[in-house]
C-alpha positions in Angstrom: 171.6 160.1 121.6 171.7 158.8 118.0 174.7 159.4 115.9 174.3 159.2 112.2 176.9 159.0 109.4 175.1 160.3 106.3 178.2 159.9 104.1 178.5 156.2 104.8 175.5 155.1 102.8 173.3 155.9 99.8 170.2 158.0 99.6 168.1 155.2 101.1 170.6 153.8 103.6 172.8 155.4 106.2 175.0 154.0 109.0 174.2 155.1 112.6 174.6 154.2 116.2 171.4 153.8 118.2 171.2 153.1 122.0 169.6 149.6 122.6 167.0 151.3 124.8 165.6 153.1 121.8 165.3 150.0 119.6 162.1 148.0 119.1 161.1 145.2 116.7 159.2 146.4 113.6 156.0 144.8 112.4 157.6 144.3 109.0 160.2 142.0 110.3 159.6 138.8 108.3 161.1 136.4 110.8 158.0 135.1 112.6 159.2 131.8 114.0 162.1 131.0 116.4 163.0 134.7 116.8 164.4 134.0 120.2 166.0 130.6 119.4 169.6 130.2 120.5 169.7 133.8 121.9 172.2 132.8 124.5 174.5 131.3 121.9 174.3 134.4 119.8 174.9 136.6 122.9 178.1 134.6 123.6 179.3 135.1 120.1 178.7 138.9 120.2 180.5 139.1 123.6 183.5 137.3 122.1 183.6 138.9 118.6 181.5 142.0 118.8 178.4 142.7 116.6 179.7 141.7 113.2 176.6 142.8 111.3 174.6 146.0 111.7 170.9 146.0 112.6 168.6 147.4 109.8 166.3 150.0 111.3 163.7 152.6 110.3 163.1 155.8 112.2 159.7 156.1 114.0 157.8 159.3 114.8 158.2 158.9 118.6 162.0 159.0 118.6 162.4 155.2 118.6 164.0 153.1 115.9 162.3 149.9 114.7 164.4 146.9 113.8 163.3 145.4 110.5 166.3 142.9 110.2 168.2 141.8 113.3 165.6 141.0 115.9 167.7 138.1 117.3 170.8 140.3 117.5 168.7 142.9 119.4 167.5 140.2 121.8 171.1 139.1 122.4 172.2 142.6 123.0 169.5 143.1 125.6 170.5 139.8 127.3 174.1 141.0 127.5 173.0 144.3 129.0 170.8 142.4 131.5 173.8 140.3 132.4 176.0 143.3 132.9 178.3 142.4 130.1 177.4 145.5 128.1 176.7 149.0 129.4 173.1 150.1 129.8 173.6 153.0 127.3 175.4 150.7 124.7 174.7 152.1 121.2 174.4 149.4 118.5 175.7 149.9 115.0 172.7 150.2 112.7 171.8 150.8 109.1 169.0 153.3 108.6 166.6 152.3 105.7 163.6 154.1 104.2 160.2 153.0 105.7 159.0 152.0 102.2 161.8 149.5 101.9 161.6 148.0 105.4 159.8 144.7 104.5 162.1 144.2 101.5 165.3 144.8 103.6 164.1 142.2 106.2 163.2 139.7 103.5 166.5 140.1 101.7 168.6 139.6 104.8 166.8 136.4 105.9 166.4 134.8 102.4 169.9 135.5 101.2 171.5 134.2 104.4 173.8 131.2 103.7 174.7 128.8 106.5 178.4 128.3 107.2 179.8 125.2 105.5 180.4 122.4 108.1 184.1 121.9 106.9 184.7 125.6 107.1 183.4 125.7 110.7 185.4 122.6 111.5 188.6 124.3 110.3 187.9 127.4 112.4 187.4 125.3 115.5 190.4 123.2 114.7 192.7 126.3 114.4 191.6 127.3 117.9 192.1 123.8 119.2 195.6 123.7 117.7 196.4 127.0 119.4 195.7 125.3 122.8 192.0 126.3 123.4 190.0 123.5 124.9 186.6 122.4 123.6 184.6 124.0 126.4 186.3 127.4 125.7 185.7 127.1 122.0 182.0 126.3 122.6 181.7 129.3 124.9 183.4 131.6 122.5 181.0 130.7 119.7 177.9 130.2 121.8 177.8 126.6 120.7 177.1 123.3 122.5 180.2 121.3 123.5 178.8 118.3 121.6 178.5 120.4 118.5 182.2 121.4 118.7 183.2 117.8 119.3 181.2 116.7 116.2 182.8 119.4 114.0 186.3 118.4 115.3 185.5 114.7 114.5 185.0 115.8 110.9 188.5 117.1 111.0 189.8 113.6 111.7 188.4 112.4 108.4 190.7 111.5 105.6 191.6 114.6 103.4 190.1 112.7 100.5 186.8 112.4 102.3 186.8 116.1 103.3 187.6 117.1 99.7 184.8 114.9 98.4 182.4 116.6 100.7 183.4 120.0 99.4 182.9 118.8 95.8 179.4 117.6 96.7 180.3 113.9 96.2 178.8 113.0 99.6 176.3 114.5 102.0 177.1 115.7 105.5 175.3 112.7 107.0 177.6 110.4 105.0 180.6 112.3 106.1 179.5 111.8 109.7 179.1 108.1 109.0 182.7 107.9 107.9 183.7 109.2 111.3 182.8 105.8 112.8 186.4 104.9 112.3 189.6 106.9 112.5 191.4 104.6 110.0 191.9 106.8 106.9 192.8 103.7 104.9 189.5 102.0 105.7 187.7 105.3 104.9 189.3 105.7 101.5 188.9 102.0 100.5 185.2 102.2 101.2 184.9 105.6 99.5 186.6 104.2 96.3 184.2 101.2 96.2 180.9 103.1 96.6 179.2 104.8 93.5 179.1 108.6 93.6 177.4 110.7 94.8 177.1 108.9 98.2 173.8 109.8 99.9 172.9 106.8 102.1 174.7 107.1 105.4 173.4 103.8 106.9 175.2 101.8 104.1 178.5 103.5 105.0 177.9 102.9 108.7 177.1 99.3 108.2 180.2 98.7 106.0 182.5 100.3 108.6 181.0 98.4 111.5 181.8 94.9 110.1 183.0 92.6 112.8 181.4 94.7 115.5 178.2 93.8 117.3 175.6 96.6 117.5 174.3 97.3 121.0 170.9 96.3 119.7 172.1 92.8 119.0 170.3 90.2 121.1 173.5 88.8 122.6 174.6 92.4 123.5 171.3 93.0 125.2 171.5 89.6 126.9 174.9 90.4 128.3 174.3 94.1 128.9 176.7 97.0 128.2 177.6 97.4 131.9 178.8 93.7 132.2 180.6 94.0 128.9 182.3 97.3 129.9 183.2 95.8 133.3 184.9 92.9 131.6 187.2 95.3 129.7 185.2 95.4 126.4 185.6 98.4 124.2 182.5 100.3 123.2 182.4 102.4 120.0 179.8 105.2 120.0 178.8 107.2 117.0 179.3 110.8 117.9 176.5 111.9 115.6 173.9 109.3 116.2 173.2 108.6 119.9 171.5 105.3 119.2 174.4 103.9 117.2 176.6 102.0 119.6 178.9 99.0 118.7 180.7 96.4 120.8 184.2 96.1 119.5 185.3 92.7 121.0 183.0 90.0 119.5 184.9 87.2 121.2 184.5 88.7 124.6 180.8 89.2 124.0 180.4 85.6 123.0 182.3 84.4 126.1 180.2 86.6 128.5 177.0 85.4 126.9 178.1 81.7 127.1 179.1 82.2 130.8 175.8 83.8 131.7 173.6 81.2 129.9 175.7 78.4 131.5 175.0 79.8 134.9 171.3 79.8 134.0 171.6 76.2 132.8 173.2 75.1 136.1 170.4 76.8 138.1 167.8 75.1 135.9 169.5 71.7 136.2 169.3 72.1 140.0 165.5 71.9 139.8 165.9 68.2 139.0 165.4 68.0 135.2 166.9 65.0 133.5 168.6 67.3 130.9 169.0 71.0 130.3 170.2 72.5 127.0 171.2 76.1 126.3 171.2 77.7 122.9 172.7 81.1 122.1 172.0 81.0 118.4 168.4 80.1 117.8 169.3 76.4 117.8 166.5 73.8 117.6 166.4 70.9 120.0 166.1 67.8 117.9 164.2 64.7 118.9 161.6 66.2 121.2 158.0 65.0 121.2 155.1 67.4 120.6 153.7 67.0 124.1 155.2 68.3 127.4 155.1 67.7 131.1 153.0 70.3 132.7 153.2 71.8 136.2 150.2 71.8 138.7 149.0 74.8 140.6 148.3 74.1 144.2 145.4 75.8 146.1 146.3 79.2 147.5 146.0 80.5 151.0 144.1 83.6 152.0 147.4 85.5 152.5 148.7 84.4 149.0 145.4 85.6 147.4 145.7 88.9 149.2 149.3 89.3 148.0 148.2 88.7 144.4 145.3 91.2 144.8 147.7 93.8 146.2 150.1 93.4 143.3 147.4 93.5 140.7 145.9 96.7 142.3 149.4 98.3 142.3 149.9 97.4 138.6 146.4 98.8 137.8 147.1 102.0 139.7 150.4 102.5 137.9 148.7 101.8 134.5 146.2 104.6 135.3 149.1 107.0 136.1 151.0 106.0 132.9 148.0 106.8 130.7 148.6 110.5 131.4 152.4 110.3 132.0 153.7 107.8 129.5 157.3 109.1 129.6 157.7 108.7 133.3 160.6 106.3 133.7 160.1 105.9 137.4 156.6 104.8 136.9 157.7 102.3 134.3 160.4 100.9 136.6 157.9 100.5 139.4 155.4 98.8 137.1 158.1 96.4 135.8 159.1 95.5 139.4 155.5 94.9 140.4 154.8 92.8 137.3 158.0 90.8 137.9 156.9 90.3 141.6 153.5 89.0 140.5 155.0 86.6 138.0 157.4 85.3 140.6 154.6 84.8 143.1 152.4 83.0 140.7 155.3 80.8 139.6 155.9 79.8 143.2 152.4 78.2 143.3 153.3 75.8 140.6 154.7 72.3 141.4 156.3 69.7 139.2 156.0 66.0 139.6 159.6 64.9 140.5 159.1 61.5 138.9 158.2 63.2 135.6 161.1 65.6 136.0 163.5 62.6 136.0 162.5 61.9 132.4 161.9 65.4 131.0 164.1 68.4 130.3 164.3 72.1 129.7 165.8 74.5 127.1 167.1 78.0 127.4 167.1 80.3 124.3 167.6 84.0 123.8 164.9 86.0 122.0 165.5 88.8 119.6 165.3 91.4 122.4 168.0 89.6 124.4 165.6 88.2 126.9 166.2 84.6 128.1 163.3 82.2 127.3 163.1 79.0 129.4 160.9 76.2 128.2 160.4 73.5 130.8 158.8 70.0 130.5 160.1 69.0 127.1 160.2 65.2 126.5 162.6 63.5 124.2 160.9 60.9 122.0 163.1 58.2 123.6 161.6 59.1 127.0 157.9 59.0 126.0 157.4 55.4 127.2 159.0 56.2 130.6 156.8 59.3 131.0 153.7 57.2 130.1 154.6 54.7 132.7 155.1 57.3 135.4 151.8 59.0 134.5 149.9 55.8 134.3 151.1 54.8 137.8 149.8 58.0 139.3 146.8 59.1 137.2 144.8 57.7 134.3 145.4 60.0 131.4 144.7 60.1 127.7 148.3 60.7 126.8 148.7 57.5 124.7 146.3 58.9 122.2 148.9 61.6 121.3 151.2 59.1 119.6 148.7 56.8 117.9 149.1 56.3 114.2 146.5 57.6 111.8 143.6 55.2 111.1 143.2 53.7 107.7 142.3 56.4 105.2 143.1 59.2 107.6 145.4 61.7 106.1 147.4 64.5 107.8 146.1 67.9 106.9 148.4 70.8 106.2 147.5 74.2 107.6 150.0 76.1 105.5 151.7 77.3 108.6 154.9 76.3 110.4 154.4 73.8 113.3 155.6 76.3 115.9 153.0 78.8 114.7 150.2 76.2 114.8 151.2 75.4 118.3 150.9 79.0 119.3 147.5 79.4 117.6 146.0 76.2 119.1 147.5 77.2 122.5 145.5 80.4 122.2 142.4 78.4 121.4 143.0 76.2 124.4 143.1 79.3 126.6 139.8 80.5 125.1 138.1 77.1 125.3 139.1 76.6 129.0 137.7 80.0 129.9 134.4 79.3 128.0 134.1 75.8 129.3 134.6 76.9 132.9 131.5 79.1 132.6 129.4 76.4 130.9 128.5 73.7 133.5 126.1 71.8 131.2 128.7 71.4 128.5 131.4 70.4 131.0 129.0 67.8 132.4 128.3 66.5 128.9 132.1 66.3 128.2 132.7 64.4 131.4 129.9 61.9 130.6 131.3 61.5 127.1 134.7 60.7 128.5 133.3 58.1 130.8 131.4 56.4 128.0 134.4 56.2 125.7 136.6 54.8 128.5 134.0 52.2 129.1 133.6 51.3 125.5 137.4 51.1 124.9 137.9 48.8 127.9 140.7 50.9 129.3 142.4 49.9 132.5 140.1 51.6 135.1 139.9 49.4 138.2 136.4 49.7 139.7 134.8 53.0 139.0 137.5 55.7 139.0 137.6 59.2 137.5 141.1 60.6 137.3 141.6 64.4 136.8 144.9 65.6 135.5 145.1 69.4 135.6 147.2 70.9 132.9 149.3 73.9 133.8 148.5 76.8 131.4 148.7 80.5 131.0 145.0 80.9 131.4 142.5 83.7 130.8 142.5 86.1 133.8 138.8 85.5 134.4 139.1 81.8 134.5 142.3 82.0 136.6 140.6 84.1 139.3 137.5 81.9 139.4 139.6 78.7 139.7 141.8 80.2 142.4 138.8 81.4 144.4 137.1 78.0 144.1 140.3 76.1 145.1 140.8 78.4 148.2 137.2 78.3 149.3 136.9 74.5 149.0 140.5 73.5 150.0 139.4 71.7 153.2 135.9 70.5 152.1 135.0 66.8 152.4 132.4 64.7 150.7 129.7 65.5 153.2 130.3 69.2 152.7 130.1 68.9 149.0 127.0 66.8 149.1 125.3 69.6 151.1 125.9 72.1 148.3 123.2 72.9 145.8 123.4 71.2 142.4 124.2 74.5 140.7 127.3 75.0 142.9 128.5 71.5 142.1 127.9 72.0 138.4 129.9 75.2 138.4 132.8 73.6 140.3 132.7 70.7 137.8 132.9 73.2 134.9 135.9 74.9 136.4 138.0 71.7 137.1 137.0 70.0 133.8 138.2 73.1 132.0 141.5 72.9 133.9 142.1 69.4 132.3 141.7 70.7 128.7 144.6 71.2 126.4 144.0 71.1 122.6 147.4 72.5 121.7 149.0 70.7 118.7 151.6 71.4 116.0 149.3 70.7 113.0 151.6 68.1 111.6 151.7 65.1 114.1 149.5 62.1 113.6 147.3 63.0 116.5 146.9 66.7 115.5 143.9 66.1 113.2 142.0 64.3 116.0 142.9 67.0 118.5 141.8 69.7 116.1 138.5 67.9 115.6 137.9 67.8 119.3 138.6 71.5 119.6 136.4 72.3 116.6 133.5 70.4 118.1 133.9 71.9 121.5 134.2 75.4 120.1 131.1 74.9 118.0 129.1 73.7 121.1 130.3 76.7 123.1 129.8 79.2 120.2 133.4 80.3 120.8 134.3 83.6 119.2 138.1 83.5 119.0 138.3 87.2 118.0 137.6 88.0 121.7 140.8 86.1 122.7 143.2 86.5 119.8 144.1 88.8 116.9 146.7 88.6 114.2 149.6 90.7 115.3 152.5 92.0 113.2 154.7 89.3 114.9 152.3 86.6 113.6 152.4 87.8 110.0 156.2 88.1 110.1 156.5 84.5 111.2 153.8 83.2 108.7 155.1 82.2 105.2 154.8 85.0 102.6 152.6 82.8 100.4 150.2 82.3 103.3 150.0 86.0 104.0 149.5 86.9 100.3 146.7 84.3 100.0 145.0 85.8 103.1 145.2 89.3 101.7 143.9 88.1 98.3 140.7 87.0 100.0 139.8 90.4 101.4 136.6 92.0 100.0 138.6 94.8 98.3 140.7 92.3 96.4 137.7 90.1 95.6 136.0 93.0 93.8 138.9 93.5 91.4 139.0 91.8 88.0 141.6 89.1 87.5 143.6 91.5 85.3 143.7 94.1 88.1 144.4 91.6 90.8 147.5 90.0 89.2 149.8 93.0 89.5 148.7 93.8 93.0 149.4 90.2 94.1 152.7 90.3 92.3 153.7 93.5 94.2 152.7 91.9 97.5 154.9 88.8 96.7 157.9 91.1 96.1 157.5 92.9 99.4 159.9 92.3 102.3 158.4 90.2 105.0 158.1 93.1 107.5 156.4 95.4 105.0 154.0 92.7 104.0 153.2 92.0 107.7 152.2 95.7 108.1 149.9 95.5 105.1 148.3 92.3 106.4 147.8 93.7 109.8 146.2 96.8 108.4 143.9 95.1 105.9 142.9 91.9 107.8 141.1 93.3 110.8 139.1 90.6 112.6 140.7 87.9 110.4 141.2 84.4 111.9 143.3 81.4 110.5 141.5 78.2 109.8 142.7 76.5 112.9 140.8 79.1 115.0 137.6 79.4 113.1 134.5 78.0 114.9 132.1 76.2 112.6 128.4 76.7 113.2 126.9 73.8 115.2 124.3 71.5 113.7 120.9 73.2 113.8 122.4 76.7 114.2 120.8 77.7 110.9 117.3 77.0 109.7 115.5 77.7 106.4 112.7 80.1 107.0 109.3 80.0 105.2 110.5 82.8 102.9 113.6 80.8 102.2 111.7 77.7 101.3 109.4 79.7 99.0 112.5 81.2 97.3 114.0 77.7 96.8 110.7 76.4 95.4 110.5 79.4 93.0 114.1 78.7 91.8 113.4 75.0 91.3 110.3 75.8 89.3 112.2 78.2 87.1 
């Protein structure tokens, strides 16, 4: 039964009590989205405090009442009845409005609603906490999340000056949250006094208050790990409002743990037999090293080892296929990381180092920006170059001495405009591509071998009798080349001269191509005396092979971030879009690019320079690749006549 109170309202509005079973949602209710959001929280609030605001309803012809404002409250009441917390015949207090004003009433209630001020809510929660109510009970009473209550109470620990400034509009709620990073009112107030008002940028406040602390994203923090730091008694400070903001309070402890871990790695590496091992926590550069290195050799694999590699590769491929449709599955990512680590460890176990070379070479451990240790083996100090040469000469005839030759008369070192480390990475990528292409080109490999023999003969090098020495260079090769070489090594591991002589010429040429390619390494730093000659060899070989480096390499954001800004701006200025502009239009655009931060400029370059290659990777057309057609000759003759 519906009870009305005509005297409580105006001619168009009357208070009444309506059983929930007779209430429906009206079509004029303007709230169309998130009508059922947080219904449980609202139900908890109604159970604790009662229904503090009437539902606005209109009377329908069938004896029902349609709710034009209060659909969420109706849903919460129905939930409480379903849970047995309200009687099934519970009558809700309502305000009866005229049908003609139903849409207007719904709009007014929703548009004119003002959210509770965060500080007001904090003070309400704080009063209950002071009265002895725990956080869980407060959350349940107001239908809020425990974390929400904790965050509001954290605002209560702010300096009174900061809270007052928030109420005056001198700082935003995000900034107030940032001040919660420390409970030191003095530190809060000193920073507040220094910063211009109003304060709207929370990250600036957070950075200022975190001085002396190491963020969890710091490379040393990642290298040590939060678990190890916590186990050692380190204090971790977490931002209650930003889950990803975590700081390590004890910088000295972090440094000590990082130094201890990298020292353990250094000792393990030294046990491999290297003459020296250096560890750097702070991006230090190892001085006095030559541009060349000692390289490992890969031994032939057994059938079981090939099968193990194939199984791991198949497992990784299967996991990749699953991850294409389930990219957020942490279990799949963990399994893939484990399989990939197993494959890397297995492949590393096939590599061997010459112990005599190890006695004159060394290794370096550094930490990358993601906190991952980077180990570089086979480095040679300049003072040890002669000893390495002597060791290599006593075992195999190599061309290593050419690396340190001085430039010939008139020969000048060319600058690529890039740092040496970046040139080394580029030419290493080109080596990978050239080795793969050469391994599939028996005729070119044969020509390269013959050329080597001719030059050795003409140079009167120390080659007793007729001897051809092959020195494989360990390299992170193209997958296709790696598989072909591994298969060939396994299939012919026990072959003798008679067995090879019985093979068709095509088979021998293919094997020749594979193992000549394995001896190729045109990596250089772009600045050493031998770099120009190495680049010339790589250019000539790339031209003969018609190498398309865009199949093997593309300019990533990381490349552009490491490249000098002037180099990047010059590359962008050569794009067709920039070339079409007049000089007057180009100048401000280039000036704007120059003023950009390196990371922003890198993103622009990556977007605009698709398919771009640096000079050290460009393949020049070989002689005879272009010919003038009859039409072209006629055009030339016509131009000459004009």
